[in-house]
N, CA, C, O and the ligand as a Tripos MOL2 file, in Angstrom:
@<TRIPOS>MOLECULE
protein
  321   319    81     0     0
PROTEIN
NO_CHARGES

@<TRIPOS>ATOM
      1 N          47.5900   24.3260   93.3410 N.3       1 MET1
      2 CA         48.2270   23.5640   91.9640 C.3       1 MET1
      3 C          47.3760   22.2330   91.9540 C.2       1 MET1
      4 O          47.0390   21.5760   92.9390 O.2       1 MET1
      5 N          47.1250   22.0000   90.7390 N.am      2 SER2
      6 CA         46.5120   20.6460   90.1760 C.3       2 SER2
      7 C          47.0720   19.5020   90.5760 C.2       2 SER2
      8 O          46.3480   18.5450   90.8510 O.2       2 SER2
      9 N          48.5470   19.4130   90.6790 N.am      3 CYS3
     10 CA         49.2280   18.2620   90.7370 C.3       3 CYS3
     11 C          49.2790   17.8660   92.3750 C.2       3 CYS3
     12 O          49.6800   16.7540   92.7160 O.2       3 CYS3
     13 N          48.8920   18.7480   93.2400 N.am      4 GLY4
     14 CA         48.9690   18.3600   94.5710 C.3       4 GLY4
     15 C          50.3740   18.3110   95.4540 C.2       4 GLY4
     16 O          50.5770   17.9430   96.6110 O.2       4 GLY4
     17 N          51.2680   18.8410   94.4210 N.am      5 CYS5
     18 CA         52.6640   19.0110   95.0320 C.3       5 CYS5
     19 C          52.7810   20.1130   96.0970 C.2       5 CYS5
     20 O          53.7560   20.1590   96.8470 O.2       5 CYS5
     21 N          51.7520   21.0210   96.1550 N.am      6 SER6
     22 CA         51.9280   22.2050   96.8780 C.3       6 SER6
     23 C          51.4610   21.9160   98.4210 C.2       6 SER6
     24 O          51.5520   22.7730   99.3010 O.2       6 SER6
     25 N          51.0280   20.8000   98.6020 N.am      7 SER7
     26 CA         50.5960   20.5360   99.9250 C.3       7 SER7
     27 C          51.8430   20.0940  100.6310 C.2       7 SER7
     28 O          52.7280   19.4470  100.0720 O.2       7 SER7
     29 N          51.8760   20.5300  102.0740 N.am      8 ARG8
     30 CA         53.1260   20.3550  102.7680 C.3       8 ARG8
     31 C          53.4820   19.0830  103.0260 C.2       8 ARG8
     32 O          52.6470   18.4020  103.6210 O.2       8 ARG8
     33 N          54.4050   18.6380  102.7590 N.am      9 LEU9
     34 CA         54.9560   17.2760  103.0710 C.3       9 LEU9
     35 C          55.9240   17.1870  104.2480 C.2       9 LEU9
     36 O          56.9630   17.8480  104.2200 O.2       9 LEU9
     37 N          55.6470   16.4490  105.2140 N.am     10 LYS10
     38 CA         56.2970   16.7570  106.4910 C.3      10 LYS10
     39 C          57.7610   16.3570  106.5210 C.2      10 LYS10
     40 O          58.5260   16.9460  107.2850 O.2      10 LYS10
     41 N          58.1910   15.3790  105.7230 N.am     11 ASP11
     42 CA         59.6530   15.2250  105.6190 C.3      11 ASP11
     43 C          59.9560   14.4400  104.3190 C.2      11 ASP11
     44 O          59.0830   14.1490  103.5010 O.2      11 ASP11
     45 N          61.1960   14.1390  104.2040 N.am     12 GLY12
     46 CA         61.7630   13.5710  102.9110 C.3      12 GLY12
     47 C          60.8460   12.3550  102.5390 C.2      12 GLY12
     48 O          60.2140   12.3890  101.4830 O.2      12 GLY12
     49 N          60.7640   11.3270  103.3510 N.am     13 LYS13
     50 CA         60.1840   10.1890  103.1660 C.3      13 LYS13
     51 C          58.8000   10.3060  102.5840 C.2      13 LYS13
     52 O          58.3780    9.5590  101.7020 O.2      13 LYS13
     53 N          58.0520   11.3890  103.1880 N.am     14 ALA14
     54 CA         56.7670   11.7150  102.6290 C.3      14 ALA14
     55 C          56.8240   12.2170  101.1960 C.2      14 ALA14
     56 O          55.9570   11.8850  100.3880 O.2      14 ALA14
     57 N          57.7390   12.9380  100.9060 N.am     15 VAL15
     58 CA         58.3230   13.5800   99.6320 C.3      15 VAL15
     59 C          58.2910   12.3750   98.5410 C.2      15 VAL15
     60 O          57.5750   12.2830   97.5450 O.2      15 VAL15
     61 N          59.2080   11.5460   98.9900 N.am     16 VAL16
     62 CA         59.5360   10.3650   98.1180 C.3      16 VAL16
     63 C          58.2250    9.3920   97.9400 C.2      16 VAL16
     64 O          58.0950    8.7900   96.8740 O.2      16 VAL16
     65 N          57.3700    9.2570   98.8590 N.am     17 ASP17
     66 CA         56.2100    8.5240   98.6880 C.3      17 ASP17
     67 C          55.2860    9.1910   97.7470 C.2      17 ASP17
     68 O          54.6360    8.5980   96.8860 O.2      17 ASP17
     69 N          55.2700   10.5380   97.9790 N.am     18 HIS18
     70 CA         54.3640   11.4520   97.1220 C.3      18 HIS18
     71 C          54.7150   11.4960   95.5830 C.2      18 HIS18
     72 O          53.9020   11.3460   94.6710 O.2      18 HIS18
     73 N          55.9890   11.7140   95.4630 N.am     19 VAL19
     74 CA         56.4930   11.8200   94.0800 C.3      19 VAL19
     75 C          56.4830   10.2970   93.4600 C.2      19 VAL19
     76 O          56.2340   10.1990   92.2590 O.2      19 VAL19
     77 N          56.7090    9.2560   94.1230 N.am     20 LYS20
     78 CA         56.6940    7.9200   93.3990 C.3      20 LYS20
     79 C          55.1280    7.6320   93.0910 C.2      20 LYS20
     80 O          54.7730    7.1380   92.0210 O.2      20 LYS20
     81 N          54.2620    7.9680   94.0780 N.am     21 SER21
     82 CA         52.8800    7.7250   93.7130 C.3      21 SER21
     83 C          52.2830    8.4820   92.4920 C.2      21 SER21
     84 O          51.2280    8.1060   91.9810 O.2      21 SER21
     85 N          53.0510    9.6680   91.9880 N.am     22 LYS22
     86 CA         52.7110   10.3260   90.9020 C.3      22 LYS22
     87 C          53.5040    9.7830   89.7050 C.2      22 LYS22
     88 O          53.2980   10.1960   88.5640 O.2      22 LYS22
     89 N          54.4000    8.8620   89.9940 N.am     23 GLY23
     90 CA         55.2290    8.2860   88.7890 C.3      23 GLY23
     91 C          56.2710    9.3150   88.3380 C.2      23 GLY23
     92 O          56.6190    9.2720   87.1590 O.2      23 GLY23
     93 N          56.7880   10.2060   89.1260 N.am     24 LYS24
     94 CA         57.4780   11.3610   88.7230 C.3      24 LYS24
     95 C          59.0700   11.3500   89.2510 C.2      24 LYS24
     96 O          59.8930   12.2630   89.1800 O.2      24 LYS24
     97 N          59.2210    9.9610   89.8220 N.am     25 ASP25
     98 CA         60.6120    9.8590   90.5600 C.3      25 ASP25
     99 C          61.8160   10.1220   89.6140 C.2      25 ASP25
    100 O          62.8780   10.5570   90.0600 O.2      25 ASP25
    101 N          61.6360    9.8620   88.3670 N.am     26 SER26
    102 CA         62.7160   10.0640   87.3390 C.3      26 SER26
    103 C          62.7020   11.4110   86.6020 C.2      26 SER26
    104 O          63.5800   11.7190   85.7950 O.2      26 SER26
    105 N          61.5680   12.2680   86.9470 N.am     27 GLN27
    106 CA         61.6380   13.4820   86.3840 C.3      27 GLN27
    107 C          62.8730   14.3950   86.7040 C.2      27 GLN27
    108 O          63.4700   14.2170   87.7650 O.2      27 GLN27
    109 N          63.2890   15.3980   85.7950 N.am     28 ALA28
    110 CA         64.4090   16.2000   86.0860 C.3      28 ALA28
    111 C          63.8020   17.3460   86.8860 C.2      28 ALA28
    112 O          62.6370   17.6640   86.6460 O.2      28 ALA28
    113 N          64.5830   18.0650   87.9290 N.am     29 PRO29
    114 CA         64.0910   19.1680   88.6450 C.3      29 PRO29
    115 C          64.0660   20.4040   87.7530 C.2      29 PRO29
    116 O          64.6510   20.4930   86.6740 O.2      29 PRO29
    117 N          63.3650   21.2900   88.2940 N.am     30 LEU30
    118 CA         63.3840   22.7390   87.3890 C.3      30 LEU30
    119 C          64.9110   23.3440   87.3090 C.2      30 LEU30
    120 O          65.3940   23.8780   86.3110 O.2      30 LEU30
    121 N          65.4980   23.1690   88.4360 N.am     31 VAL31
    122 CA         66.8290   23.6440   88.4660 C.3      31 VAL31
    123 C          67.7620   22.4910   89.0390 C.2      31 VAL31
    124 O          67.4690   21.9130   90.0850 O.2      31 VAL31
    125 N          68.8390   22.2020   88.3410 N.am     32 ALA32
    126 CA         69.7050   21.2000   88.6560 C.3      32 ALA32
    127 C          70.5030   21.6120   89.8470 C.2      32 ALA32
    128 O          71.6110   22.0760   89.5790 O.2      32 ALA32
    129 N          70.1580   21.5370   91.1690 N.am     33 HIS33
    130 CA         70.9430   21.9260   92.3720 C.3      33 HIS33
    131 C          72.0820   21.1540   92.5820 C.2      33 HIS33
    132 O          72.0830   19.9620   92.2750 O.2      33 HIS33
    133 N          73.0830   21.7200   93.0860 N.am     34 GLU34
    134 CA         74.2750   21.0290   93.6430 C.3      34 GLU34
    135 C          73.8900   20.7590   95.0590 C.2      34 GLU34
    136 O          73.5000   21.6240   95.8420 O.2      34 GLU34
    137 N          74.0420   19.3940   95.3470 N.am     35 ILE35
    138 CA         73.8620   19.0450   96.7130 C.3      35 ILE35
    139 C          75.2540   18.8550   97.4280 C.2      35 ILE35
    140 O          76.2100   18.2770   96.9120 O.2      35 ILE35
    141 N          75.2390   19.4200   98.6860 N.am     36 HIS36
    142 CA         76.3210   19.0300   99.5060 C.3      36 HIS36
    143 C          76.0420   18.0940  100.5800 C.2      36 HIS36
    144 O          75.5910   18.4770  101.6600 O.2      36 HIS36
    145 N          76.2750   16.9760  100.3370 N.am     37 CYS37
    146 CA         75.8410   15.8790  101.3740 C.3      37 CYS37
    147 C          76.6670   15.9850  102.7800 C.2      37 CYS37
    148 O          77.7640   16.5080  102.9750 O.2      37 CYS37
    149 N          75.8970   15.4020  103.5900 N.am     38 ASP38
    150 CA         76.5300   15.1700  104.8780 C.3      38 ASP38
    151 C          77.8290   14.4240  104.9600 C.2      38 ASP38
    152 O          78.6930   14.7180  105.7860 O.2      38 ASP38
    153 N          77.9440   13.4940  104.1230 N.am     39 CYS39
    154 CA         79.0650   12.7290  103.9280 C.3      39 CYS39
    155 C          80.2800   13.2750  103.3450 C.2      39 CYS39
    156 O          81.3210   12.6180  103.3030 O.2      39 CYS39
    157 N          80.1590   14.6650  102.8160 N.am     40 GLY40
    158 CA         81.2700   15.4280  102.2280 C.3      40 GLY40
    159 C          81.1390   15.3150  100.8050 C.2      40 GLY40
    160 O          81.8530   16.0790  100.1540 O.2      40 GLY40
    161 N          80.3830   14.5300  100.1700 N.am     41 GLU41
    162 CA         80.2650   14.3800   98.7010 C.3      41 GLU41
    163 C          79.3680   15.5440   98.1960 C.2      41 GLU41
    164 O          78.4880   16.0130   98.9180 O.2      41 GLU41
    165 N          79.6250   16.0240   96.8770 N.am     42 THR42
    166 CA         78.8890   17.1460   96.1610 C.3      42 THR42
    167 C          78.5490   16.4720   94.8300 C.2      42 THR42
    168 O          79.3690   15.9800   94.0550 O.2      42 THR42
    169 N          77.1420   16.5240   94.6670 N.am     43 PHE43
    170 CA         76.9040   16.0870   93.3920 C.3      43 PHE43
    171 C          75.5920   16.7740   92.7830 C.2      43 PHE43
    172 O          74.8960   17.3270   93.6350 O.2      43 PHE43
    173 N          75.2440   16.8240   91.7930 N.am     44 THR44
    174 CA         74.1310   17.6150   91.0360 C.3      44 THR44
    175 C          72.8010   16.7080   90.9020 C.2      44 THR44
    176 O          72.8070   15.6200   90.3260 O.2      44 THR44
    177 N          71.6900   17.2690   91.4860 N.am     45 LEU45
    178 CA         70.5180   16.6820   91.3970 C.3      45 LEU45
    179 C          70.0010   16.5730   90.2320 C.2      45 LEU45
    180 O          69.5190   17.6000   89.7550 O.2      45 LEU45
    181 N          69.9480   15.3420   89.4550 N.am     46 GLU46
    182 CA         69.6110   15.2460   88.1590 C.3      46 GLU46
    183 C          68.0150   14.7500   87.9750 C.2      46 GLU46
    184 O          67.2760   14.9510   87.0110 O.2      46 GLU46
    185 N          67.7750   14.1350   89.0480 N.am     47 THR47
    186 CA         66.1880   13.8330   89.0770 C.3      47 THR47
    187 C          65.6380   14.1290   90.3010 C.2      47 THR47
    188 O          66.3600   14.0240   91.2920 O.2      47 THR47
    189 N          64.4040   14.5090   90.4280 N.am     48 VAL48
    190 CA         63.6100   14.8300   91.7430 C.3      48 VAL48
    191 C          63.9790   14.0020   93.0050 C.2      48 VAL48
    192 O          64.0570   14.4370   94.1540 O.2      48 VAL48
    193 N          64.2030   12.6630   92.5620 N.am     49 ILE49
    194 CA         64.5260   11.6800   93.8250 C.3      49 ILE49
    195 C          65.8880   11.1090   93.3010 C.2      49 ILE49
    196 O          66.0190   10.6300   92.1750 O.2      49 ILE49
    197 N          66.8940   11.2080   94.2360 N.am     50 MET50
    198 CA         68.1720   10.8890   93.7860 C.3      50 MET50
    199 C          69.1390   10.4590   95.0390 C.2      50 MET50
    200 O          69.3010   11.1690   96.0310 O.2      50 MET50
    201 N          69.6400    9.4210   94.8720 N.am     51 ASN51
    202 CA         70.5920    9.0000   96.0410 C.3      51 ASN51
    203 C          72.0870    9.8050   95.7900 C.2      51 ASN51
    204 O          72.5230   10.1260   94.6840 O.2      51 ASN51
    205 N          72.7410   10.0430   97.0830 N.am     52 CYS52
    206 CA         73.9480   10.4570   96.9750 C.3      52 CYS52
    207 C          74.8660    9.3100   96.5330 C.2      52 CYS52
    208 O          74.7950    8.2020   97.0650 O.2      52 CYS52
    209 N          75.7830    9.6160   95.4890 N.am     53 PRO53
    210 CA         76.6510    8.4990   94.8630 C.3      53 PRO53
    211 C          77.6420    8.0800   95.8170 C.2      53 PRO53
    212 O          78.3160    7.0960   95.5130 O.2      53 PRO53
    213 N          77.8500    8.6500   96.9110 N.am     54 SER54
    214 CA         79.0470    8.1020   97.7570 C.3      54 SER54
    215 C          78.2860    7.3000   98.9510 C.2      54 SER54
    216 O          78.5180    6.1010   99.1090 O.2      54 SER54
    217 N          77.3410    8.0200   99.8130 N.am     55 CYS55
    218 CA         76.7990    7.2890  100.8990 C.3      55 CYS55
    219 C          75.4400    6.6970  100.8280 C.2      55 CYS55
    220 O          75.0090    5.9760  101.7270 O.2      55 CYS55
    221 N          74.7120    7.0190   99.6820 N.am     56 GLY56
    222 CA         73.6040    6.4650   99.2860 C.3      56 GLY56
    223 C          72.2370    7.3620   99.8980 C.2      56 GLY56
    224 O          71.0890    7.0250   99.6070 O.2      56 GLY56
    225 N          72.5010    8.3900  100.6660 N.am     57 MET57
    226 CA         71.3730    9.1350  101.2370 C.3      57 MET57
    227 C          70.3550    9.5930   99.9990 C.2      57 MET57
    228 O          70.7110   10.1490   98.9600 O.2      57 MET57
    229 N          69.0930    9.2450  100.3470 N.am     58 THR58
    230 CA         68.2110    9.7080   99.3540 C.3      58 THR58
    231 C          67.9080   11.1230   99.4840 C.2      58 THR58
    232 O          67.7560   11.5420  100.6320 O.2      58 THR58
    233 N          67.7910   11.9440   98.5040 N.am     59 TYR59
    234 CA         67.2850   13.3460   98.2980 C.3      59 TYR59
    235 C          66.1730   13.2410   97.3960 C.2      59 TYR59
    236 O          66.0860   12.6370   96.3270 O.2      59 TYR59
    237 N          65.1380   14.1060   98.1700 N.am     60 ALA60
    238 CA         63.7530   14.2040   97.2500 C.3      60 ALA60
    239 C          63.2370   15.6290   97.2740 C.2      60 ALA60
    240 O          63.3350   16.3610   98.2590 O.2      60 ALA60
    241 N          62.7400   15.9370   96.2490 N.am     61 VAL61
    242 CA         61.8140   17.2760   96.1220 C.3      61 VAL61
    243 C          60.7710   17.0730   95.2760 C.2      61 VAL61
    244 O          60.9830   16.2640   94.3720 O.2      61 VAL61
    245 N          59.4700   17.7000   95.3330 N.am     62 THR62
    246 CA         58.4870   17.5440   94.3920 C.3      62 THR62
    247 C          58.7520   18.2940   93.2560 C.2      62 THR62
    248 O          59.3380   19.3640   93.4220 O.2      62 THR62
    249 N          58.3890   17.8950   91.9520 N.am     63 PRO63
    250 CA         58.6280   18.6370   90.7260 C.3      63 PRO63
    251 C          58.3260   20.1040   90.7500 C.2      63 PRO63
    252 O          59.1160   20.8680   90.1950 O.2      63 PRO63
    253 N          57.2510   20.5670   91.3440 N.am     64 CYS64
    254 CA         56.8660   21.9050   91.2130 C.3      64 CYS64
    255 C          57.6550   22.6740   92.3330 C.2      64 CYS64
    256 O          57.7880   23.8950   92.2490 O.2      64 CYS64
    257 N          58.1310   22.0250   93.2830 N.am     65 GLY65
    258 CA         59.0010   22.7290   94.2970 C.3      65 GLY65
    259 C          60.5230   22.8650   94.0780 C.2      65 GLY65
    260 O          61.2880   23.5430   94.7630 O.2      65 GLY65
    261 N          60.8750   22.0060   92.8660 N.am     66 SER66
    262 CA         62.2530   21.9740   92.5850 C.3      66 SER66
    263 C          63.0040   23.0410   92.2350 C.2      66 SER66
    264 O          64.2120   22.8960   92.0510 O.2      66 SER66
    265 N          62.4170   24.2080   92.1000 N.am     67 ASP67
    266 CA         63.3450   25.4680   91.9280 C.3      67 ASP67
    267 C          63.8900   26.1000   92.7810 C.2      67 ASP67
    268 O          64.6210   27.0580   92.5320 O.2      67 ASP67
    269 N          63.5610   25.5610   94.2540 N.am     68 ASP68
    270 CA         64.1670   25.9990   95.4570 C.3      68 ASP68
    271 C          64.7960   24.9420   96.2040 C.2      68 ASP68
    272 O          64.2080   23.9200   96.5570 O.2      68 ASP68
    273 N          66.0120   25.2090   96.4380 N.am     69 ILE69
    274 CA         66.9320   24.1100   97.1370 C.3      69 ILE69
    275 C          66.5590   23.8890   98.5920 C.2      69 ILE69
    276 O          66.9380   22.8910   99.2040 O.2      69 ILE69
    277 N          65.8010   24.8510   99.1390 N.am     70 ASN70
    278 CA         65.2280   24.5880  100.5370 C.3      70 ASN70
    279 C          64.1900   23.6070  100.4330 C.2      70 ASN70
    280 O          63.9120   23.0170  101.4770 O.2      70 ASN70
    281 N          63.5170   23.2890   99.3240 N.am     71 ASN71
    282 CA         62.5570   22.1790   99.3440 C.3      71 ASN71
    283 C          63.0380   20.8810   99.3560 C.2      71 ASN71
    284 O          62.2470   19.9610   99.5600 O.2      71 ASN71
    285 N          64.4130   20.6300   99.1380 N.am     72 ILE72
    286 CA         65.0350   19.3970   98.8350 C.3      72 ILE72
    287 C          65.1540   18.7460  100.3530 C.2      72 ILE72
    288 O          65.6820   19.4230  101.2360 O.2      72 ILE72
    289 N          64.6750   17.4820  100.6250 N.am     73 LYS73
    290 CA         64.9710   17.0190  101.7770 C.3      73 LYS73
    291 C          65.4870   15.5410  101.6420 C.2      73 LYS73
    292 O          65.3890   14.8600  100.6220 O.2      73 LYS73
    293 N          66.0930   15.1240  102.9210 N.am     74 GLN74
    294 CA         66.6760   13.9730  103.0940 C.3      74 GLN74
    295 C          65.7380   13.1260  103.5450 C.2      74 GLN74
    296 O          64.9740   13.4490  104.4550 O.2      74 GLN74
    297 N          65.6960   11.7650  102.8530 N.am     75 ALA75
    298 CA         64.8260   10.8140  103.2740 C.3      75 ALA75
    299 C          65.3260    9.5940  103.8760 C.2      75 ALA75
    300 O          64.5310    8.7620  104.3130 O.2      75 ALA75
    301 N          66.6580    9.4090  103.9370 N.am     76 GLY76
    302 CA         67.1430    8.4760  104.8000 C.3      76 GLY76
    303 C          68.1050    7.6610  103.7240 C.2      76 GLY76
    304 O          67.9110    7.8020  102.5160 O.2      76 GLY76
    305 N          68.9980    6.9290  104.1560 N.am     77 ILE77
    306 CA         69.9040    6.1100  103.3400 C.3      77 ILE77
    307 C          69.2570    5.2010  102.5040 C.2      77 ILE77
    308 O          68.6460    4.2810  103.0490 O.2      77 ILE77
    309 N          69.2710    5.2870  101.1200 N.am     78 GLN78
    310 CA         68.6860    4.5420  100.2370 C.3      78 GLN78
    311 C          67.2890    4.1400  100.4600 C.2      78 GLN78
    312 O          66.8960    2.9890  100.2710 O.2      78 GLN78
    313 N          66.5320    5.1250  100.8740 N.am     79 TYR79
    314 CA         65.0710    5.1620  100.9940 C.3      79 TYR79
    315 C          64.3870    4.8580   99.7650 C.2      79 TYR79
    316 O          63.5270    3.9830   99.6590 O.2      79 TYR79
    317 N          64.8010    5.6160   98.8270 N.am     80 ALA80
    318 CA         64.1670    5.4430   97.3340 C.3      80 ALA80
    319 C          64.1620    4.1500   96.8080 C.2      80 ALA80
    320 O          63.7000    3.9420   95.6860 O.2      80 ALA80
    321 ZN         76.4690   11.3430  100.9710 Zn       81 ZN81
@<TRIPOS>BOND
     1     1     2 1
     2     2     3 1
     3     3     4 2
     4     3     5 am
     5     5     6 1
     6     6     7 1
     7     7     8 2
     8     7     9 am
     9     9    10 1
    10    10    11 1
    11    11    12 2
    12    11    13 am
    13    13    14 1
    14    14    15 1
    15    15    16 2
    16    15    17 am
    17    17    18 1
    18    18    19 1
    19    19    20 2
    20    19    21 am
    21    21    22 1
    22    22    23 1
    23    23    24 2
    24    23    25 am
    25    25    26 1
    26    26    27 1
    27    27    28 2
    28    27    29 am
    29    29    30 1
    30    30    31 1
    31    31    32 2
    32    31    33 am
    33    33    34 1
    34    34    35 1
    35    35    36 2
    36    35    37 am
    37    37    38 1
    38    38    39 1
    39    39    40 2
    40    39    41 am
    41    41    42 1
    42    42    43 1
    43    43    44 2
    44    43    45 am
    45    45    46 1
    46    46    47 1
    47    47    48 2
    48    47    49 am
    49    49    50 1
    50    50    51 1
    51    51    52 2
    52    51    53 am
    53    53    54 1
    54    54    55 1
    55    55    56 2
    56    55    57 am
    57    57    58 1
    58    58    59 1
    59    59    60 2
    60    59    61 am
    61    61    62 1
    62    62    63 1
    63    63    64 2
    64    63    65 am
    65    65    66 1
    66    66    67 1
    67    67    68 2
    68    67    69 am
    69    69    70 1
    70    70    71 1
    71    71    72 2
    72    71    73 am
    73    73    74 1
    74    74    75 1
    75    75    76 2
    76    75    77 am
    77    77    78 1
    78    78    79 1
    79    79    80 2
    80    79    81 am
    81    81    82 1
    82    82    83 1
    83    83    84 2
    84    83    85 am
    85    85    86 1
    86    86    87 1
    87    87    88 2
    88    87    89 am
    89    89    90 1
    90    90    91 1
    91    91    92 2
    92    91    93 am
    93    93    94 1
    94    94    95 1
    95    95    96 2
    96    95    97 am
    97    97    98 1
    98    98    99 1
    99    99   100 2
   100    99   101 am
   101   101   102 1
   102   102   103 1
   103   103   104 2
   104   103   105 am
   105   105   106 1
   106   106   107 1
   107   107   108 2
   108   107   109 am
   109   109   110 1
   110   110   111 1
   111   111   112 2
   112   111   113 am
   113   113   114 1
   114   114   115 1
   115   115   116 2
   116   115   117 am
   117   117   118 1
   118   118   119 1
   119   119   120 2
   120   119   121 am
   121   121   122 1
   122   122   123 1
   123   123   124 2
   124   123   125 am
   125   125   126 1
   126   126   127 1
   127   127   128 2
   128   127   129 am
   129   129   130 1
   130   130   131 1
   131   131   132 2
   132   131   133 am
   133   133   134 1
   134   134   135 1
   135   135   136 2
   136   135   137 am
   137   137   138 1
   138   138   139 1
   139   139   140 2
   140   139   141 am
   141   141   142 1
   142   142   143 1
   143   143   144 2
   144   143   145 am
   145   145   146 1
   146   146   147 1
   147   147   148 2
   148   147   149 am
   149   149   150 1
   150   150   151 1
   151   151   152 2
   152   151   153 am
   153   153   154 1
   154   154   155 1
   155   155   156 2
   156   155   157 am
   157   157   158 1
   158   158   159 1
   159   159   160 2
   160   159   161 am
   161   161   162 1
   162   162   163 1
   163   163   164 2
   164   163   165 am
   165   165   166 1
   166   166   167 1
   167   167   168 2
   168   167   169 am
   169   169   170 1
   170   170   171 1
   171   171   172 2
   172   171   173 am
   173   173   174 1
   174   174   175 1
   175   175   176 2
   176   175   177 am
   177   177   178 1
   178   178   179 1
   179   179   180 2
   180   179   181 am
   181   181   182 1
   182   182   183 1
   183   183   184 2
   184   183   185 am
   185   185   186 1
   186   186   187 1
   187   187   188 2
   188   187   189 am
   189   189   190 1
   190   190   191 1
   191   191   192 2
   192   191   193 am
   193   193   194 1
   194   194   195 1
   195   195   196 2
   196   195   197 am
   197   197   198 1
   198   198   199 1
   199   199   200 2
   200   199   201 am
   201   201   202 1
   202   202   203 1
   203   203   204 2
   204   203   205 am
   205   205   206 1
   206   206   207 1
   207   207   208 2
   208   207   209 am
   209   209   210 1
   210   210   211 1
   211   211   212 2
   212   211   213 am
   213   213   214 1
   214   214   215 1
   215   215   216 2
   216   215   217 am
   217   217   218 1
   218   218   219 1
   219   219   220 2
   220   219   221 am
   221   221   222 1
   222   222   223 1
   223   223   224 2
   224   223   225 am
   225   225   226 1
   226   226   227 1
   227   227   228 2
   228   227   229 am
   229   229   230 1
   230   230   231 1
   231   231   232 2
   232   231   233 am
   233   233   234 1
   234   234   235 1
   235   235   236 2
   236   235   237 am
   237   237   238 1
   238   238   239 1
   239   239   240 2
   240   239   241 am
   241   241   242 1
   242   242   243 1
   243   243   244 2
   244   243   245 am
   245   245   246 1
   246   246   247 1
   247   247   248 2
   248   247   249 am
   249   249   250 1
   250   250   251 1
   251   251   252 2
   252   251   253 am
   253   253   254 1
   254   254   255 1
   255   255   256 2
   256   255   257 am
   257   257   258 1
   258   258   259 1
   259   259   260 2
   260   259   261 am
   261   261   262 1
   262   262   263 1
   263   263   264 2
   264   263   265 am
   265   265   266 1
   266   266   267 1
   267   267   268 2
   268   267   269 am
   269   269   270 1
   270   270   271 1
   271   271   272 2
   272   271   273 am
   273   273   274 1
   274   274   275 1
   275   275   276 2
   276   275   277 am
   277   277   278 1
   278   278   279 1
   279   279   280 2
   280   279   281 am
   281   281   282 1
   282   282   283 1
   283   283   284 2
   284   283   285 am
   285   285   286 1
   286   286   287 1
   287   287   288 2
   288   287   289 am
   289   289   290 1
   290   290   291 1
   291   291   292 2
   292   291   293 am
   293   293   294 1
   294   294   295 1
   295   295   296 2
   296   295   297 am
   297   297   298 1
   298   298   299 1
   299   299   300 2
   300   299   301 am
   301   301   302 1
   302   302   303 1
   303   303   304 2
   304   303   305 am
   305   305   306 1
   306   306   307 1
   307   307   308 2
   308   307   309 am
   309   309   310 1
   310   310   311 1
   311   311   312 2
   312   311   313 am
   313   313   314 1
   314   314   315 1
   315   315   316 2
   316   315   317 am
   317   317   318 1
   318   318   319 1
   319   319   320 2
@<TRIPOS>SUBSTRUCTURE
     1 MET1         2 RESIDUE 1 A MET
     2 SER2         6 RESIDUE 1 A SER
     3 CYS3        10 RESIDUE 1 A CYS
     4 GLY4        14 RESIDUE 1 A GLY
     5 CYS5        18 RESIDUE 1 A CYS
     6 SER6        22 RESIDUE 1 A SER
     7 SER7        26 RESIDUE 1 A SER
     8 ARG8        30 RESIDUE 1 A ARG
     9 LEU9        34 RESIDUE 1 A LEU
    10 LYS10       38 RESIDUE 1 A LYS
    11 ASP11       42 RESIDUE 1 A ASP
    12 GLY12       46 RESIDUE 1 A GLY
    13 LYS13       50 RESIDUE 1 A LYS
    14 ALA14       54 RESIDUE 1 A ALA
    15 VAL15       58 RESIDUE 1 A VAL
    16 VAL16       62 RESIDUE 1 A VAL
    17 ASP17       66 RESIDUE 1 A ASP
    18 HIS18       70 RESIDUE 1 A HIS
    19 VAL19       74 RESIDUE 1 A VAL
    20 LYS20       78 RESIDUE 1 A LYS
    21 SER21       82 RESIDUE 1 A SER
    22 LYS22       86 RESIDUE 1 A LYS
    23 GLY23       90 RESIDUE 1 A GLY
    24 LYS24       94 RESIDUE 1 A LYS
    25 ASP25       98 RESIDUE 1 A ASP
    26 SER26      102 RESIDUE 1 A SER
    27 GLN27      106 RESIDUE 1 A GLN
    28 ALA28      110 RESIDUE 1 A ALA
    29 PRO29      114 RESIDUE 1 A PRO
    30 LEU30      118 RESIDUE 1 A LEU
    31 VAL31      122 RESIDUE 1 A VAL
    32 ALA32      126 RESIDUE 1 A ALA
    33 HIS33      130 RESIDUE 1 A HIS
    34 GLU34      134 RESIDUE 1 A GLU
    35 ILE35      138 RESIDUE 1 A ILE
    36 HIS36      142 RESIDUE 1 A HIS
    37 CYS37      146 RESIDUE 1 A CYS
    38 ASP38      150 RESIDUE 1 A ASP
    39 CYS39      154 RESIDUE 1 A CYS
    40 GLY40      158 RESIDUE 1 A GLY
    41 GLU41      162 RESIDUE 1 A GLU
    42 THR42      166 RESIDUE 1 A THR
    43 PHE43      170 RESIDUE 1 A PHE
    44 THR44      174 RESIDUE 1 A THR
    45 LEU45      178 RESIDUE 1 A LEU
    46 GLU46      182 RESIDUE 1 A GLU
    47 THR47      186 RESIDUE 1 A THR
    48 VAL48      190 RESIDUE 1 A VAL
    49 ILE49      194 RESIDUE 1 A ILE
    50 MET50      198 RESIDUE 1 A MET
    51 ASN51      202 RESIDUE 1 A ASN
    52 CYS52      206 RESIDUE 1 A CYS
    53 PRO53      210 RESIDUE 1 A PRO
    54 SER54      214 RESIDUE 1 A SER
    55 CYS55      218 RESIDUE 1 A CYS
    56 GLY56      222 RESIDUE 1 A GLY
    57 MET57      226 RESIDUE 1 A MET
    58 THR58      230 RESIDUE 1 A THR
    59 TYR59      234 RESIDUE 1 A TYR
    60 ALA60      238 RESIDUE 1 A ALA
    61 VAL61      242 RESIDUE 1 A VAL
    62 THR62      246 RESIDUE 1 A THR
    63 PRO63      250 RESIDUE 1 A PRO
    64 CYS64      254 RESIDUE 1 A CYS
    65 GLY65      258 RESIDUE 1 A GLY
    66 SER66      262 RESIDUE 1 A SER
    67 ASP67      266 RESIDUE 1 A ASP
    68 ASP68      270 RESIDUE 1 A ASP
    69 ILE69      274 RESIDUE 1 A ILE
    70 ASN70      278 RESIDUE 1 A ASN
    71 ASN71      282 RESIDUE 1 A ASN
    72 ILE72      286 RESIDUE 1 A ILE
    73 LYS73      290 RESIDUE 1 A LYS
    74 GLN74      294 RESIDUE 1 A GLN
    75 ALA75      298 RESIDUE 1 A ALA
    76 GLY76      302 RESIDUE 1 A GLY
    77 ILE77      306 RESIDUE 1 A ILE
    78 GLN78      310 RESIDUE 1 A GLN
    79 TYR79      314 RESIDUE 1 A TYR
    80 ALA80      318 RESIDUE 1 A ALA
    81 ZN81       321 GROUP 0 **** ****
């Protein structure tokens, strides 16, 4: 893929860094997945990088991988 998102990113922090470097961190994902956070909060992923509204855990996915919930990774509390 031309955007480079298909390359394997080893963890959530790498995904955040990659997506931010492309300036796509406020882009909407292909599917608005429902996230069940470790803290017990459930929220809808509205942008490809988003923090849990309760605990602040950062969730990240590349725009082209965002149709698959398995591609969504945790990057750490308020990493974004
Ligand atoms: Zn949370």
